[in-house]
N, C-alpha and C positions, 0 to 999 in steps of 0.2 A: 503493499499500499503505499501510495506516495506522502511523504512527509509535509508538502504543502498541504494535501488535502486534510490532513489531520490537523493543521493549525485553523482551518477554518471550521471544521466539523465541531458541534455543540450538541449537547444532549437536547433530544426533542422535548423531554417532560420540563426541565429546570433551567435549559440554556446554559448550564456549566461546561467547562472544557472537560474532554475525554482524554483518557490515558490509554495507549497500546498495550496491550499484555497477550503475546500469543496471538491467537486468532479472535480476538474479541476487542473492543472498544469498551472501557470500563468508566463509568459515573460514579466517582465516588460519593457525591451528596445524596443521589438517588438509590445508591448501590444496586445499579443494575448493568447488566453486561449486553453490549449489542454484538451480534457475531458478525464475522468478515468471513465472506465465500468466496473465493475466487478474485480475490483483492476488491471485492465489493462489499461496503458496510450496509447492512440492514438495520438501518435508523428507525424502525417501527416500534412502538412501545409493546406491541403483540408479539414481536420477535425477540425481546429482551428477556433474558433470566435474570432473577434476583441471585446477587451475591451475598456471602457471607461478610462479616465486618473485617475479619483477617485477610480476605481474599481482595477487599477494595481499598 
């Protein structure tokens, strides 16, 4: 995934910055992980999975 894209993407729920971890983009305030498939981030809340505090 292009680092320039990561600079402009924000969480669709709270508009916070995201952190790339493996094949996911993590929103720490929302504790949601958005999947990245074939270098395409899926930024729908329905696609996100909840993450535990220690993961975020």
